[in-house]
N, C-alpha and C positions, 0 to 999 in steps of 0.2 A: 658601645660594642654590643651587637646583637647576641641573642641567646646561642645561636648557632655557632658564631664565632667564639664565644665564651666557652662553649663545650669543647670546640676543637682545640682551643688553647690548653684546656685542661688535660685533654687526651695526650697532646704533645708533652706537657710537664710531667704527666704520670709516666709516660713512655721512657722519657730520659731519666727520671729520678727514682721511680718505683716507690710507692708509699711504704711497702713494707721493709724498706731499707733506710728510710728517712733518719732513723735513729742513729745509723753509722756515719751520717754526715753532718759536720759541724754547721751550726745555724748560719754563720757568717758565709760559708761557702754555698748552703742551699739558696740562701737569699740572692747572693751574687748570680748563681747560675739561673734562678729564676728570672732575674732581670734581663740576662742575656737572652734567654729563650723568648721573653715577652718582646724585646726590642727587634729580634730577628723576625719574629711573627709579624709584627706591626710593619716592618720594612717591606716583607713579602706580600702582605695583604693590601696595604694601602699606598705604597710608594708609586709615584708616576714616574716610571723610568726615563721618560723622555726629558724630564727636568733635572736629572741627576748628573748630567754631562755638559761640560763646558766646551766640548769639541764637537765639531759637525760630524755627521754620519759619514764613515769612510766608504769609498766606492772601491769596489774589487778591482784590482789592477793585475791579477795573475799570481802565480805561486812566487813566493820571495822568503829568503832567509834575512833576518836582521841580527846583526852581531854587534855587540856592545860591551865595552870595559870600562870600568870606573876605579880609579885608585884615590884613596883619601888619606889626609893625616890630619889629626886633631890634637892640639897641644894646650896645656895650661901650665902656668908657672908662678909661683909665689915666693917672694924673697924679702927678708926682714934683716935690717942693720940698726942696731940701738933702738929698736921699737919697743916704746916703754908699754904698750898694751899686750906685748907677748906675741907669740906666734912661732910657726915651724916652717922652715924653708922645704919647698916641695916642688916637684916637677912631674907632670903627667903626659902621657902620650898614648894615642890610639890610632893604630893602622888598620885601613880597610881596604879590601879589594873585592870587586864583584864582576861576574863575567856572565852574559846571558845570549843565548843562541836560540832565536824564536823562529819558527816556521809558519806560514799561513798559506792556504790556498782556498778554493771555493768552499770547501766542506770540511777540512781539517785544520787544526792548529796544534803545534807541538812546541811548548815552551820548556827551555832548559836553563838552569841557573847554577852558579857556583858563588858562594859567599864565604869569605875569610875575614876574620877580625881578631885583632890581639892588641890588648892594652896592659900598660904597666904604670905603676906609681912609684916614686922614689921620694921619701921624706928623709929629713936630716936625722942621723943617728937610728935609722931603721932599714932593715933589709928591703930590697927591690921586691915589690908585691904585684901580683897579676890582678887586673880589674877587668879584664874580658878575654875571652878566648872561644871561638867558634869556627868550626869547619862544616859547611853545610851544601849538600847537593840536592837540587830538586829537579823533577820532570813531570810535565803535565800534558797528556795527549787527549785531545777532544775531537769529537765527530758531531757535525751539525748537519741533521737529517735533510733541511731545506734552507733556502736563502731567507725564508720569513721566520724561521723558528728561533725562539730565543733560548731554546733548551740544547744541551750538549750531552752526549754520551762521553764519559770521561774517565780516564785511568790516571791514577797519581802515584808518584814515587818521591820519598823523602828520606834523605839520611843526614844525620849530623852527630858530631862528637867535638871534642876539644883536642888541642894539639900538645900542651904540656901538662905536667901535674897541678893539681890545685891543692890548696892547704887552708886549713883552719887557722889563719894566723892568730898568734906568733908561733904556734907549733909548726915547724916546717920539716920535722922528721918523718911524719907519717902521712902520705898523701891521702886526701879524700876522693880524688878523682884522678884518672890518667888518660892517656890516649886509649880510646875504645873502652873506657870504663868510666862512665858509660858511654855506649854508642846506641842510637835509635834509629831504627829503620820502620817506615810505614810504607805499605803498598796495598792499593785497592781500587776499587772501581765504582762508579755511581753516576748520578746525574748532577749537571752542572747548569745554573741559570745565570743569564747575563746578556744583555743587548749589546753593549760594548764590554766585551770579556775582559780587556785589559784594565778597565777602570772598575767595575763592579761584578762581583761573582759570588753566588750562593751554591755551595757544593755538598752534597749528601752522599755518603757511601755506606750502604747497609752491610758490606763486608770488607773490612779493613784489617790486614795483617800488622801487627806490631810486634817488633822484636827489640828486645833490651839486650845488648852485648855488655858483659863485665869481664874483659879478658885479663885483668889484674887478679891473681889468684888470692891475694890476701884479701882484697875487697869482696871478691866472690865468696870466700869462706865466711866472711863477716855477714853475708846476706844482703849487701848493699844493693840499692835501686831494685829491690824487689825479687832478686833471684833467690833460688833455694840455698841456704846456708849449709856450711859443712856440718857433719856430724861428728861428735867426739864421744869416746867412751868415759866411764867415771873416773879414769886416771888422767884424762886429758889428752889421750892419744887419738890421732885423726883416724876416723873409720871411713869417711867418705868426703871428698872435696866438694866445696860448693859449686853450683852450677855456674856456667859461664854465660848462659843465654836464658832469657825467659820469653816466652811465645804467648801472644794474645791475638784473638780475633774479635772484632768489635764494631761499633758504629762510629764513623768519623763524620763531623759536621765542621764546615769552614766558611768563613766570609771574608772577602778581601774588598777593600774600597779605597780608591786613590782619587783625589780630587786637588784642583787648585782653589785654595781659600781665597787668594788675592794674587796680584801679580808678584811673582816670584816667591810665593809661600805655598808649598805642596804639603798636603797630609795624607797618610797612609795608614789605614787600619788593617790588621791581620789577626783573625780570630780562628782558634782552632778548639774544638770540643770532642773528646773521645771517651767512650766507655766501653768496657769489655764484656763479651757475653759469658765467658767462662769463670773468671776470677772476679767476685764481687761486683756483678752488674748493677749499675746505679751509682757507683763510685766514679765520678767524672773527672778526667784529666783536662786542665784548661790551659791554653798557651795564647796569650793575648799580647800584641805589639801595637803601640801607636807611635808613629813617627811624624815629626814636623821638620821640613827642610827649608830653611831660609836663605835664598840665594842672594848673595850681595853683588857678585859680578861673575864672570865666566870661570874664575878659579875659587874665590873666596865664598864660603857659606857657613851657616850655623846650623847645628842639629840639635833638636830635643827629642829624646826617646823615652818612652815608658815601656817596660817589659814585665808582665806579671805572669807567673806560672804557679800551678797547683798540680801535684802529682802524688797520688795517695801511696806510690810505691816508694817515694823518696822520703825516707824518715829522718827525723832531727835527733840530735843527742844532747842530754843535758847531765852536768855533773851529778854523781850519785853521792850518797852519804860515806862510801869508802873512796878514800883519796886516790886520785889516779885512774877511776873508773867512772864510766858514763851509762846512764839509763836511757832506753828509747823514748821519745817523747812524741811520737806520731809525726804525721805530715803536717806542714804548716804552709801558709801562703808565701811564695817567693815573690819578691819585687825589686826590680833594678831600674834606676832613673839615671840619665845621662844627659848633660847639656855640654856642648863644646863648639868652639869656633876653630876652623881649620881650612884646609885647601882641599879641593876635589878636582880631578882631571878625567874627563871622558875621552875615550879613544877607541 
C-alpha cells in the first residue's frame, strides 16, 4: 500500500474513532471497527466493479414499478421417547413476510420495503418463549446525474421496532422491551456509489437524524436505551418522568452486497455504522447482518443468518450484591445466529 493510501486510511480511522476517545471504546470493539473500515477502504479503492456481478448490464426500458411479496415459514422439532441419552422435547417456528415496491426510471430510483418477522420456541415444561420479533420499514430515494455516473444523490429513511413484549427469561413479570420501546428512526441524505445499485452499494451520509423512542414509561423512567431517566427526590418520590425520545444527529455509513455464490445459493451482506456528533462522538453503533439463502426448489429453502449489533446506549444488567437488585454493566456486543429449513412463497 502506498504512503498516500496509508495516510488516507489513517485519516478515515481517526475521523471515525477520534484518538482522544479511544479509551472509552473497548479494545474488541475498536479492533472490530478498524477491520471494517479497512475492508471498506480496500473494496472502494481496489475493487474492479465489472467483476463483482454475475448479471449482465441491464438496458433501460422505461419507467417501471416492481412489486414483490414473500412469505416464509421455518420449523424445527425435536422429540424424545425413552431416549437414554436424555433430552427435552421442543418445537420452534419462525414466520416471515417481506414486501417491496421499487420504482426506476432513467435518472431516479425509489426502493421501499416492509419486513416482518416473528419466532417462538416451546420446550417441554417451559413457557412459550419469543425468539425473534422485527417490524421494519425502509425507503431509499436516489438520483443519478447522468447515465454514465456510478454516483447517486441519495436520501434514506428507516424505522424499526418489535411487536410484542420481550423478557429476560425466566422472568416474565417485567418486560425489557415493548412495542415502540424501543423504536428506532433514521433519516438523512448523502451520496451512494454503485454500478448495479441493487447488488452493490456504498452509502455515506454526513447528516443523519437518529431518534430512539421509548414509549413505555416504566422503561423510560429507568433510562433504558439511552433516554434520560426519571428524577426522584431523597424520599423516592417522582420529580420528573423519564424522557420518551432521544434525538441524535451524526454520520451514517452503510454497505450492502448481494451475489450468487453458486447456483441456488445467494449471499447478502448488510452493514451499518453510525456515530453521533452531539453525544460521545466516536462511540460507534454497528449493525451487521450476513444471510445465506439455499434454494432447494420453488418452495423449499434453507437459511443461515448471522446478526451482530453493538449500541453504546443499550446497557446490560448484572446481579448486584443486594438480592433482587441489578447493577449496570455497560454495553456489550449482541449476536444472534439462525439456521432453519422451511417454505417460502413469492407472489
